[in-house]
C-alpha positions, 0 to 999 in steps of 0.5 A: 486513469493514467497509470503514471498519475493514479498514484496521486489520487487519494481514492486509488491509493486508499482502495489499493492499500487498505481495501485490497491490502496491496503493498506500496512496492507493488503499487509503485511497480504498477505505476513505474515509481518508487515506494517512497513516491507512493508513501509521499502521496499517501502522507500528503492525502493523510492515508495512514500506513499499516503497522507491521502487525496489521500488514502481517495478519493471517498467513503472512504472519510469521507465527501463522499455524504455530502453536 
């Protein structure tokens, strides 16, 4: 799949974003587009964006390791 076109593919978007937990900016850099383009195609395919709490689980959460 061509890197400049894979951001239009529903399966690739879902796999990278939900299964691999990649960020839209990271995916956009790989494809040479903006994160807005990634969000646009995700929306077009009905792929829900993660909430902030979903995105910041585990070590990424600001309160990780605090008591």
